RODO-2510 file (C-alpha; in nm, 4 decimals, decimal comma):
residues 304
     n   res          X          Y          Z
     1     m     0,0133     0,0097    -0,0291
     2     l     0,2405     0,2333     0,1086
     3     s     0,4733     0,1711    -0,2578
     4     e     0,2168     0,2131    -0,4340
     5     l     0,1077     0,5707    -0,2295
     6     f     0,4627     0,6533    -0,3696
     7     y     0,4622     0,5723    -0,6650
     8     w     0,2010     0,8111    -0,7462
     9     v     0,3387     1,0726    -0,5451
    10     l     0,6372     1,0206    -0,7835
    11     n     0,3593     1,0645    -1,0681
    12     i     0,2300     1,3676    -0,9376
    13     n     0,5849     1,5436    -0,8516
    14     i     0,6807     1,5387    -1,1992
    15     i     0,3918     1,7200    -1,3219
    16     g     0,3838     1,9337    -1,0288
    17     s     0,7813     1,9826    -1,1441
    18     v     0,6798     2,0938    -1,4986
    19     t     0,3991     2,3529    -1,4165
    20     g     0,6482     2,4608    -1,1370
    21     l     0,9131     2,5556    -1,4234
    22     v     0,6374     2,6490    -1,6480
    23     v     0,5431     2,9402    -1,3702
    24     l     0,8841     2,9687    -1,3041
    25     s     0,9449     3,1091    -1,6567
    26     l     0,6106     3,3072    -1,6573
    27     r     0,7339     3,5201    -1,3610
    28     k     1,0286     3,6259    -1,5601
    29     i     0,8488     3,8290    -1,7968
    30     k     0,8011     4,1953    -1,6420
    31     a     0,4514     4,3071    -1,8063
    32     l     0,2653     3,9871    -1,6002
    33     p     0,1469     4,1899    -1,2683
    34     r     0,3051     4,0522    -0,9496
    35     f    -0,0660     3,9116    -0,8144
    36     a    -0,1061     3,7167    -1,1407
    37     i     0,2211     3,5576    -1,0958
    38     y     0,1542     3,4902    -0,7193
    39     v    -0,2277     3,3234    -0,8514
    40     l    -0,0435     3,1246    -1,0973
    41     w     0,1529     2,9482    -0,7908
    42     i    -0,1534     2,7984    -0,7265
    43     l    -0,1653     2,5569    -1,0065
    44     p     0,1849     2,3781    -0,9335
    45     l     0,0322     2,3758    -0,5507
    46     i    -0,2749     2,1733    -0,7124
    47     r    -0,0604     1,9298    -0,9133
    48     f     0,1559     1,8389    -0,6169
    49     w    -0,1251     1,6873    -0,4807
    50     l    -0,3613     1,5679    -0,6932
    51     p    -0,2970     1,2821    -0,8861
    52     f    -0,5665     1,2771    -1,1623
    53     g    -0,7354     1,5599    -1,3892
    54     i    -1,0178     1,6554    -1,6501
    55     a    -0,8846     1,5603    -1,9654
    56     n    -0,8510     1,8675    -2,2384
    57     e    -0,7390     1,8836    -2,5892
    58     y    -0,5449     2,2000    -2,5040
    59     s    -0,3478     2,0550    -2,1976
    60     l    -0,0198     2,1467    -2,1946
    61     l     0,0948     1,7455    -2,1281
    62     n    -0,1012     1,6537    -2,4650
    63     l     0,2774     1,7497    -2,5691
    64     i     0,4477     1,5797    -2,3020
    65     s     0,2299     1,2542    -2,3576
    66     k     0,3619     1,1869    -2,7167
    67     f     0,6911     1,1237    -2,6192
    68     t     0,7137     1,0454    -2,2004
    69     t     0,4032     0,9851    -2,0392
    70     r     0,1014     0,7769    -2,0320
    71     t    -0,2787     0,8683    -1,9590
    72     v    -0,4799     0,6526    -1,7879
    73     v    -0,8703     0,6732    -1,7716
    74     i    -1,0213     0,6892    -1,4080
    75     w    -1,3752     0,8017    -1,5153
    76     e    -1,5276     0,8005    -1,8535
    77     e    -1,8356     1,0470    -1,8485
    78     v    -1,8063     1,4007    -1,9172
    79     p    -1,5762     1,5408    -1,7958
    80     q    -1,3065     1,2457    -1,8322
    81     l    -1,0994     1,2413    -1,5379
    82     t    -0,7583     1,1197    -1,6389
    83     t    -0,3983     1,0443    -1,5114
    84     t    -0,0625     1,0433    -1,5869
    85     n     0,1584     0,7862    -1,5455
    86     s     0,4895     0,9606    -1,6026
    87     i     0,6738     0,6672    -1,4613
    88     m     0,5708     0,4130    -1,6845
    89     g     0,6501     0,1327    -1,4331
    90     a     0,3421    -0,0377    -1,3978
    91     k     0,1198    -0,2772    -1,6222
    92     g    -0,1773    -0,1991    -1,4248
    93     y    -0,3036     0,0270    -1,2230
    94     f    -0,6078    -0,0767    -0,9912
    95     p    -0,4800    -0,2377    -0,7718
    96     l    -0,1214    -0,1229    -0,9078
    97     e     0,0910    -0,4024    -1,0704
    98     y     0,4018    -0,3743    -1,1345
    99     k     0,6286    -0,4554    -1,4693
   100     t     0,8762    -0,6030    -1,2705
   101     d     1,0029    -0,8038    -0,9234
   102     l     1,2532    -0,5708    -0,9389
   103     l     1,0763    -0,2584    -0,9582
   104     e     0,8209    -0,3666    -0,7167
   105     n     1,1086    -0,3935    -0,4408
   106     v     1,2946    -0,0763    -0,5101
   107     f     0,9546     0,0965    -0,4327
   108     k     0,8936    -0,1157    -0,1714
   109     v     1,2276     0,0217    -0,0080
   110     a     1,2510     0,3926    -0,1497
   111     s     0,8760     0,4524    -0,0270
   112     l     0,9612     0,3370     0,3724
   113     i     1,2595     0,6143     0,3131
   114     w     1,0330     0,8469     0,1633
   115     i     0,7511     0,8338     0,4498
   116     i     1,0071     0,8108     0,7144
   117     v     1,2179     1,1873     0,5947
   118     c     0,8401     1,3007     0,4993
   119     c     0,7256     1,2264     0,8665
   120     a     1,0500     1,4137     1,0014
   121     a     1,0155     1,7310     0,7830
   122     i     0,6837     1,7309     0,8666
   123     l     0,7407     1,7061     1,2759
   124     t     1,0715     1,9370     1,2864
   125     s     0,8378     2,2362     1,0492
   126     v     0,5847     2,1990     1,3346
   127     f     0,8683     2,1708     1,6368
   128     l     1,0019     2,4994     1,4915
   129     y     0,6587     2,6630     1,4562
   130     f     0,5727     2,6252     1,8082
   131     l     0,9256     2,7467     1,9189
   132     t     0,8659     3,0738     1,7654
   133     k     0,5342     3,1101     1,8852
   134     s     0,6392     3,0710     2,2609
   135     e     0,9203     3,3076     2,1840
   136     l     0,6256     3,5335     2,1265
   137     k     0,4796     3,4989     2,4863
   138     s     0,6002     3,8152     2,5683
   139     m     0,4701     4,0425     2,3397
   140     e     0,2438     4,3653     2,4389
   141     l    -0,0758     4,4047     2,2793
   142     i    -0,1084     4,8111     2,1244
   143     k    -0,4690     4,7656     2,0101
   144     s    -0,6532     4,5389     1,8592
   145     n    -0,4464     4,2284     1,7066
   146     i    -0,1105     4,4592     1,6456
   147     y     0,1338     4,3962     1,9432
   148     k     0,5207     4,4168     1,9643
   149     s     0,7679     4,2231     2,0903
   150     d     1,1579     4,2509     2,1485
   151     r     1,2365     3,9064     2,0305
   152     i     1,1510     3,9715     1,6555
   153     a     1,3578     4,1511     1,3962
   154     a     1,0639     4,2459     1,1200
   155     p     0,7319     4,3064     1,1466
   156     a     0,5129     3,9732     1,0687
   157     v     0,1896     3,8336     1,0682
   158     y     0,1524     3,5362     1,2974
   159     g    -0,1054     3,2554     1,3489
   160     v    -0,3383     3,1314     1,0299
   161     i    -0,6760     3,1013     1,2531
   162     r    -0,6367     3,4351     1,4343
   163     p    -0,2996     3,6065     1,2844
   164     r    -0,1864     3,8853     1,4701
   165     i     0,0632     4,1421     1,3830
   166     v     0,3697     4,1641     1,5505
   167     i     0,6226     4,4711     1,5094
   168     p     0,9410     4,4725     1,6784
   169     t     0,9427     4,7375     1,9819
   170     a     1,2139     4,9510     1,8490
   171     l     0,9831     5,0280     1,5156
   172     a     0,6963     5,0496     1,7497
   173     a     0,8084     5,3003     1,9869
   174     d     0,8594     5,5293     1,6492
   175     g     0,5129     5,5289     1,5805
   176     d     0,5090     5,5999     1,2555
   177     i     0,3742     5,2138     1,1492
   178     e     0,1032     5,3358     0,9259
   179     y     0,2660     5,1312     0,5855
   180     i     0,3507     4,8147     0,7459
   181     l     0,0173     4,7757     0,9134
   182     l    -0,1195     4,8224     0,5589
   183     h     0,0846     4,5635     0,4167
   184     e     0,0614     4,3325     0,6985
   185     q    -0,3517     4,3725     0,6816
   186     v    -0,3313     4,2733     0,3428
   187     h    -0,1361     3,9483     0,4179
   188     i    -0,4664     3,9033     0,6570
   189     s    -0,6789     3,9584     0,4742
   190     r    -0,5925     3,7000     0,1530
   191     r    -0,4914     3,4530     0,4360
   192     d    -0,1857     3,3987     0,3009
   193     n    -0,0249     3,2436     0,5866
   194     l    -0,2977     2,9507     0,5347
   195     f    -0,0537     2,9178     0,2109
   196     r     0,2138     2,9391     0,3630
   197     v     0,1529     2,6398     0,5483
   198     m     0,0154     2,4099     0,2744
   199     a     0,3329     2,5337     0,0741
   200     l     0,5379     2,3924     0,3494
   201     l     0,3608     2,1186     0,3545
   202     t     0,3706     2,0417     0,0267
   203     a     0,7274     2,0666     0,0079
   204     c     0,7529     1,8260     0,3085
   205     v     0,5642     1,5682     0,1055
   206     h     0,7989     1,6147    -0,1842
   207     w     1,1226     1,6703    -0,0102
   208     f     1,3391     1,4422    -0,2527
   209     n     1,2884     1,6935    -0,5522
   210     p     1,5010     1,9890    -0,5019
   211     l     1,2667     2,1800    -0,7350
   212     s     1,0033     2,1494    -0,4450
   213     w     1,2118     2,4004    -0,2395
   214     i     1,3140     2,6254    -0,5434
   215     f     0,9218     2,6930    -0,6128
   216     l     0,8469     2,7340    -0,2266
   217     k     1,1668     3,0099    -0,2127
   218     y     0,9953     3,1929    -0,5234
   219     f     0,6111     3,2148    -0,3968
   220     f     0,7063     3,3213    -0,0363
   221     a     0,8837     3,6269    -0,2559
   222     d     0,6108     3,6354    -0,4808
   223     m     0,3346     3,6573    -0,2287
   224     e     0,5580     3,9925    -0,0555
   225     l     0,5521     4,1185    -0,4152
   226     a     0,2014     4,0465    -0,4435
   227     c     0,0958     4,2276    -0,1057
   228     d     0,3353     4,5253    -0,1912
   229     a     0,1356     4,6016    -0,5303
   230     l    -0,1990     4,6002    -0,3488
   231     v    -0,0979     4,8298    -0,0733
   232     l     0,0538     5,0537    -0,3836
   233     k    -0,3471     5,0589    -0,5230
   234     s    -0,4228     5,3071    -0,2940
   235     l    -0,1126     5,5551    -0,2559
   236     n    -0,0032     5,7958    -0,4252
   237     e     0,3508     5,9057    -0,5530
   238     r     0,4635     6,0550    -0,2107
   239     q     0,3363     5,7826    -0,0292
   240     t     0,5120     5,5557    -0,2967
   241     k     0,8259     5,6125    -0,1938
   242     e     0,7752     5,6966     0,1860
   243     y     0,6267     5,3050     0,1562
   244     a     0,9649     5,2080    -0,0343
   245     l     1,1680     5,3805     0,2173
   246     t     0,9667     5,1819     0,5327
   247     i     1,0570     4,8027     0,3630
   248     l     1,4558     4,9478     0,3578
   249     t     1,4341     5,0664     0,7105
   250     c     1,2634     4,6906     0,7696
   251     a     1,4755     4,4577     0,5230
   252     s     1,5557     4,2074     0,7807
   253     g     1,3931     3,8912     0,9270
   254     k     1,2827     3,5581     0,7602
   255     t     1,0473     3,2803     0,8344
   256     f     0,8220     3,0217     0,6723
   257     f     0,5577     3,0578     0,9661
   258     a     0,5160     3,4141     0,9449
   259     s     0,4141     3,6779     0,6775
   260     a     0,7155     3,9254     0,7051
   261     f     0,7660     4,2636     0,5827
   262     g     1,1163     4,2068     0,5320
   263     g     1,0301     3,8868     0,3640
   264     a     1,1597     3,9168     0,0317
   265     k     1,4529     4,0061    -0,1704
   266     t     1,5060     4,3950    -0,1153
   267     k     1,6190     4,5412    -0,4183
   268     v     1,3588     4,3422    -0,6204
   269     r     1,1241     4,5066    -0,4128
   270     i     1,2212     4,8862    -0,4531
   271     e     1,2717     4,8636    -0,7977
   272     t     0,9062     4,6871    -0,8334
   273     i     0,7667     4,9316    -0,5992
   274     l     0,9215     5,2482    -0,7569
   275     s     0,7769     5,0737    -1,1410
   276     y     0,5413     5,0301    -1,0135
   277     k     0,2053     5,1305    -1,3045
   278     k    -0,1509     5,0989    -1,1910
   279     l    -0,4010     4,8821    -1,4090
   280     t    -0,6878     4,9726    -1,6149
   281     l    -0,9909     4,8235    -1,5630
   282     l    -0,9304     4,6567    -1,9498
   283     s    -0,5829     4,5469    -1,8989
   284     s    -0,6931     4,4035    -1,5525
   285     l    -0,9337     4,1933    -1,7338
   286     c    -0,7203     4,1055    -2,0126
   287     f    -0,4493     3,9520    -1,7502
   288     a    -0,7423     3,7982    -1,5570
   289     a    -0,8496     3,5999    -1,9065
   290     l    -0,4479     3,5300    -1,9920
   291     v    -0,3972     3,3824    -1,6469
   292     m    -0,7481     3,1648    -1,6810
   293     a    -0,6285     3,0390    -2,0440
   294     i    -0,2382     2,9366    -1,9056
   295     a    -0,4352     2,7862    -1,6045
   296     v    -0,6789     2,5798    -1,8317
   297     i    -0,3640     2,4673    -2,0617
   298     i    -0,1035     2,3785    -1,7597
   299     i    -0,3551     2,2382    -1,5234
   300     t    -0,5730     1,9761    -1,7117
   301     n    -0,4486     1,6619    -1,8368
   302     a    -0,3614     1,5400    -2,2307
   303     t    -0,6728     1,3072    -2,3742
   304     v    -0,6185     0,9715    -2,4629
***
């Protein structure tokens, strides 16, 4: 049972990697809004978890399946559901039958290693989360869900169910935290910490693939850029420069478990902020249509 599970995890890992590489390539297109890139990262996240998908003649996998994969039908009715067997090491699927006894033995051993390291990675993440949380017990309430602490280096949102904004005591003493709060409130409204947990859990499950950790890094960076873009929509030119200056002041501190105000490359964020241009309604609709088209192409499976 465990070896069968790992067989399908390995399959979806390959498809998830292909999807992630597509998004990684698209993020190099400067014209694409950062929020669009942030939304597109949801696609590899889905691919890294779901072993099946809707068959579509316009799917990117139609090109790949001609050379390296085999499409297996799960549901014949419309919409047709299929799964992609990229390893092609099985001769039967329900239940899974390997082509050789050697392959079966290899997957039995590999699946044990996979589940041990996966559990260790998840338990380590949980331990580090509670360790981080324990360090914030001494934080002091400023107002509402805003706190100050001398245990952190940069402002951040902590928590998923009841998120709280925590600001370094030194910054809180200055009193000028308006832009920091704007940024962190965006993280809260978008439930970014929930997506952080899901992304980190995905990387733990697919720990054996270096690409999953690379995707995690860029996903976190694009999360911050998308958050900046939403804040900038309500700022004028003077306020935009002040916002950029605030980021320079807070450019330190990174954590997997909180949406940190200085959690992405400062130079990239400053350049993106100062070159930001507000989208018109027409351009927003065009980008939305483009994102939907890209999603259909890379989230669907090949036809049989």
